[in-house]
N, C-alpha and C positions, 0 to 999 in steps of 0.2 A: 386565841387571846380574847379576853372579855372586856367589854366597855365598862369602865368604872361608873359611868353616869346612868346608862340604860340597863346594864346587866347582860346585854346581848353578847353572844360569842361571835367573833368576826368570821364571816364567810364571804368569799367573793360573790358579788351579785350578778355577774355575767361571765361568759367564757372569756371575753376580752380582758377582764380583770385578772382571771386565773392565768392567762397567757402573760400578762404584764409581770405578775409575781415570779413566774418560772423562767422568763426570758433571760438568757445569759449575755445579752447585748451590753456593750460598754456604756452606751447612751440610750436610754429607753424613756418613752413618754406615754403616759396614760392621758388621753384627750377625752374630756367628758363635759357634759352639760352641767348647768346649775343643779346642785343637789344630787348629782349622779354617784356620789360616794368616792370620788377620786382622791379627796384629801384623807379620808379614812384609809384608803389603799396605800397612800404615801406614808402614812403613820406606821402601818403594819410593816411595810418594806423597810423603813428605818429601824424599827424595833428588831427585825430579824438580824440586821447587821450589828446592832448594839448587843444583842444576846451572844453573838459570835465573838464579841470583843473587839470589833473594828472601829477605829476612829472615823468620825464623819462630821457632817454639818447639816443643819436644817435651815433653809434660807427662803425668804420671801422677797418680793420686789422692794418692799420698804418695811420699816420696823412696825408701823401701825398695822399693816396687813399681816405681819407675822403674829402679832398679839391676838388679832381678831379671828384669824383663820387657822394657820398651820399650828400654832402653839395650843390654841383652844382644842382642836381636834386631837392632836398628839397627846395632850394631857389626859384626855378621856381614855386612852388606850395604854398609856405608859404605866408600868408598875413602879411608882416612885419610891417604894420601899427599898429598891435596889440602888437608889442614888446615894453615893457616899460623900460627894463633895461637889461644890459649885462655886463659881466666881461670877457674880452678877455684873461686875465692872467689865471684865474681859468677855463675858457672855459665853460660858462653857459649863457643861455638866460632866461629872465623872461617875460612871456606874461601876458596880462591884464586879462586872465582867472584865474591867480594864478599859472599856470603851470611853473615849473622851469625845464629847459632842459639842461642837460650836453651834451657835444659833443667832438669828437676828435677820435684819433686812439688809439688802444690798443697795442701799441708796447711792453709795459711792463704790463702784466696782473695784477701784484700786485698793480699798481698805481690806479686801479679801485676798491679797497677793501673798500672805504669809504662810498659812498652814498647809501641810502635806497630809493628805487624807486618803482613806480607802473608798469613801462614798460621800455623795452629796445628794440631798433631796431638795430640789428647787420647786417650791409650790407656786402655782400661778405665774410661771415664767413668762407667759405671753403678754403679761401686763408691761413688760419691758419692751419699748418700741424698737430698740436697737439690740444688736447681738453683743454689745460690749460686756455685759455681765456674764453671758454664756462663755465668751472667749477667756475671761479671767478664771472662771470656775473649772472649765475642763482641764486647765493646767494644774489644778490643785489635786486632782485624783490621780495619784501616782504610787500609792502604797498597795502591794499585793496582800492577799490574793484577789484576783478578779475585781479590780477597781471599777466603780460604776457611778454614773450620775443618772438619777431618775427624776423625771419631771411629771408633775400632775397639774393640768391646766385646761382651761377652756381655750380652744385653738384660735389663732389669728393668722391670717395669710401673709405674714412678714418673714423675718429671719427664721422663725420656728418652722415654717413650711419648707424653707430652703434646706434647713439642717436635716429634717426628718423625711422629706418627701422628694423634692426636686433635685437637690444636690448634696446628698448625705456624704459624710466622710467615709473613705474606704481605706482598708489596710490589707495588702496582699490579696487584692481582689475581693475582699469580704467587706460587706456593709457593716459599719460599726454601730449603726442605729437601728432601733425598732420602735414602732409606735402602735398603739392599740386604742381603739375608739369605744367608748361606752356612752350611754345616754341617760337622761334623767328618768325616763320611764323604766329603765332596768333596775332602778333603786326605789321604785314607788312603794314597795313594802316597808321601807324605812322612813318614808316621808309623811309629814302631816298632810292629810287629805286636802285641807283648805289651802295650804302652801302650794301643793301640786296643782290644784285647780287654778290658783292665781297665776302660776307660771304659764299654764296652757292658755289662759285668757290674755296674758300680756305679750306673748311672743308669737309672731306669725311669720310665714314666708321664709325668706333667707335668714332672717334674724333668729327664727326658731331652729333652723338647721344648725346654726352656729351655737346658740346659747343652750339648746335643749338636746340636740342630737350629737354635739361634739364634732361637727363637720368643719373642714376648712372652707370658708365662704369668701368670695371676692365680691364686694358690693360695687356695682357700677350704675351710673346714670341716676335715675330719679330717686329723690329722697323718700317719697311715699310710693313705692312700686306696687302697692296693692290697689291702686286706683284703676277703676274700670267704669266708664260711663254707663255701661249696660246695667250695672248694679244700682244705679240711682235713676229710677224711671220717672221721677217727678218732672212734670212739664209746667204748664201754666198753673198759677196758684189757684186753688179752689178752697171752699169752706172746709173740705175734708183734710186739708193740709195744715193751715194755721188754725189753732184752737182758740176761739174767742169767748169761751165760757166765762161768765163773770166770776169774780172771786167770792168766796164765802165770807160773810161778815165776821171774821175771827180776828181778834187782837193777839198778836204774838208777843212774847217777851224775850228778853236777852237769852234766857236759857234755851230757847228754841233755835238759836242760831247755830250753824255748824256746817260741816262739809259733808259731801255725799261719799258713800263708800266706793272703793274701786269697783268698776264695772257697772255701777248704777247710773241712773240718769238724774241730773240735778232738777228738782222740781220746786214747787212752792214751799214745801217744808224745809228746803235746803237753802232758801234765800238768806243772804247776809243782812238780816233785818234787826232793827232795834227800836223799840217803842219807848225807850228811856227819854225823858224830857231833854230837849236840846241836843239830842243825838244827831250826829251827822248822817246816820243811816236811817233816820226816821222816814225819809221820803221813799224808802223802798216799798212801801205799801202800794199795791197795784190794783187796778180795776179788773185784771184778768186772773183767773185761777192759775194759769201758767203764763207768767209775765214775759214780756219781750225784753231782751237784753241786747247790748251792743258789744262787739269786739272790734278793736281798732289797732292799726299800726300807723304811726305818724309819717308824714312826708310833705314835701312841697315841690321840689324839682322831681324827686322820686315820687311815685304815686302814694297818696294817702288812701288807706283801705279801711272802710267801715262796714261791718256786717251785722245784719239783723238776725237774731237767734232766738228761738223759743225751745227751751228744754221741755220735752213731752214724755214724762215718765210713764204715763198711762199707755203710750204707744211704743215704749222702749226705744226711743230715739231722741236725737237732738236735731231739730230742724233749722237749717241755715237757709233763710228764705228770701233775702234781698241784700243788695250791696250798693255802696257808693264807692267808686274807685276812680280817682282822677288826680291830676297834677295841677299845681299852681292855683290852688284855691286857699284863701286864708281860713284860719281856724273857725272864725265866727260864721263864715259863709257855709262851711261844711256842717256845722251844727244846725244852722237854719235849714239846710237841705234835709237833715234828718227830721226836723220838726215838720217841714212841708210834706215830706214823704208820708209821715204818719197821718197828717190831716187829709191828704189826697185819698188815702186808702182806708180811712176809717179805723186806724189802729190807735190805741192809747200810747202815750209816750213810753219809751223803754225805761225800765226802773234803774238800770245801772249800765255804765260803760267801762270796760276793762281793756287796758292795752299798754303800750310801750311806756317805759318810765321817762323817756326823753320828752314826751308830749305834754309839757307843763301847761302851755297856753291852751291847748285843745281841751285838757281836763277842766281848766277854769271856765271855758266857754260852755262845756256840758253842765257844769254846776250852776252857771247863770240861768240855764234853761231848765233847772230843777231836775236834772238827771245826775244821779250820784256817779262820780267818776273815781276810779282807782287805777293805780299802775301795777303791773305785774313784773316780777323779776325772778328769774330762775336760770339754771343751767340749760343752754340751748339743746345740748345733746339729750339730756334727760327729758326735756319738754317734747322733743321729737319722738322719743321712745314712748312717752305717754300718749301722744296723739295717734300713733300708729294703731293702738288697740281700739280706738274709737272708729277708725277707718275700717278695720277688720279685726275682730277679736279672735281668741283661740277657738271659739266654737263656730267660726265662719259667719258670724253675725256682724252686720254693718250698723253701727250706732248712729253715725253721722248721716243725715239725709240732706241733699242739696236741691234747691230749685234750679234746674238746669237752664231755664229761660232767663232768670234774673241774676243768677250768680255765675256768670260766664268767666269772669276774671279769676276767681279762686279755682274753678275747675280747670282752667287752662294752666295755671301755675302748678297745681297738684299733679295733673296728668301728663304735662308735656315739658314744663320749663324748670322747675325747682330741682337742681341737680347737685351731685357731689363733684369735686374735681376729678378729672380723668384718671389721675393716679391714685384715687382713693382706695385704700386697702382695708380700713377698719372703721366701720360705721359706728362702733361703740365709743370711739375717741376722736373722730375727725368731724369737723363742722362742714356743712354744705357750703357751696359758693354763696356769697352775700349778694345775690341778685335774683330778680324774679321771685321774690319771697315775701312780698308785702302782705298779700292776702293770707298766705300760709302762716306767717308769723302772727297775724292778728288772731287767727283761730287757735294757734298753739298756745298763746298767752292766755286766752280766755279759758280754754280747757284746763290748763294747769291751775289757774287761779280759782276757778269754780270748784275744782275737785279738792284742792289742797288748802284753800282759804289763805292764799299767800299774797293777796293784794294789799295795798296800803292806800 
């Protein structure tokens, strides 16, 4: 079969994909990483059944996912000239082979209790947290010959693992399931090189095992499990650590403002600066070539965490070099402590403070001290994923550098305290415990905002 978009003829990209296509199992799954070609394989498997004239269904976890993933890929392989009829309201196609194909999302599993089919392709089934959809769909494949449900998905260690690995259904002593694992690298010939490089840079450790290698992974314990104090040898602060090089006498304009690219280090050229008259960001002009910034997470009974940060693109790192971490201090007191710390150590004032959106009073106090203050808001899970690659990127490089003598609280949180619930199974969808996370949250919000320009 030929891809209508690229002109390429379909060929399985690994032995696992070949085995998936030839397996006679009633329930079979192709487990693969991002960009591994699993959705293309699902499309081809569906088209084989359509050519044979068998009724079936193409299903995604929800309708939006169907449109963006399964349908888009299937459309590239499907010979639409063989479509003779369709019903967009009831969501089915009729092909000239006699095959009727239902399609859509399974937002409500009960809505799929009607059709009797020969086959079902369930794309990205693991996005469903419970087996409710699976249980409804397996009851729909009842029309011979050889009824089959095939899944293409990135694995998750929940019901999917139970069905295909730990407790598969058996009939007359024979396992009714089969699963096959393929990886992102097995499909590298069909991937854009920049896309592939960005995946390698973004996913590390167990997360890479799951998202790139297609492995079942159980996440336990620490949120940032790539932490190792041995990799951060900074001790007492020296002139070689904090860069106090004066700024060049250059006036920037609004056109120079922007975000830094994924994987790069935010530096002077990436500051959110504006020399427009009366601009609220005009005070971002700094005395240093690589200005000092602040990351904060608010608190009173819980600790308030404030971190001194210097992006150092010339050293390919982000230096976290001092902290203020304590409880029961009023906002104006904490800002005074920031100013006093800078005076004591001969540092210019930070140019900007970025942190939690709840900290309205703290932001006002920063502004009174002529420090621009912005709040950061984003999805916590996505923010954690973003922060991981600064701890350890796909090339084994650590972008974040910590002063171990002065930043003890954040190192303690990251290396020992900030954890997932004991029963956590899916790091991609489950939030960590909301405790021992104040320093970690401050840094997470700063990293997200400085990269994505998402503060206000």
